[in-house]
N, C-alpha and C positions, 0 to 999 in steps of 0.2 A: 281088165283094167291094165293100161300100161304104166310102167315106172316112169318117174319124172327123167331119167337118164334117156329112156327110149324116146320121150316126147321132145327133149332138146335136140336129138339128132334130126328131127323131122323137120321139112321146110315150112314155110308159113302157108303154102298152098295144101300141103299135107295137113298141116294141122287145123286149117279152116274146114277140110273134108271131115276130119276126124269129129271135130266139135258139132259138125251139121248131122253125122252119123249119130253121135251120142245124143244129141237134142231129141232125133226121131226114137231113138230107143227109150228116151224118156217119157216122150207122149205115149208111146204104146203101152208102157209100164202105168203111166197115171190111168189110162183108160183100163187097164186089167183092175187096178186098185177099185176105180170107181164101180165096176162091175162085181167086185168081190172075187175075182180069179187070181190075183197077185199072190205068188206062192214065195217070193223073197223080197219084203218090204224094205230091207235094207240096201238093195241094188239101187233103189232110188237115190238114196243119200251118196252113195259112191259114185253114181253117174254125175250127180250135181257137183260134186267135188272134183271129178276129172274135167268137167267143163271149166270149171273157175281155173283150174291148171293151165290148160291150153289157152283160154282167154289171157290168163297172165302171161304167157310165153308170147303170145302173139303182140300184147301191149309193149312188153319188153323190147322186143325187136323192132317195133316202130319207133320207138321213142329213141333206140340207140340208131337206127337209120335216120332219123329226122335230126339229132346232134352230130352226126357223121356230116351231114349234108351243109349244117349251118357254118 
């Protein structure tokens, strides 16, 4: 899990890639959960929260860019 400070230092492209990786990991964890093999169920919650942080940062930057362009 990356800290918010580390996430803020990333570019939008890096954030998008990180979001994609997290969603892929969440998919694998959900599959493990369905088959009863998931060892750490709290990891799913942490991933969902980090995805939300990443999406929030991407949205903030796109709003800031739109405001600056207007």
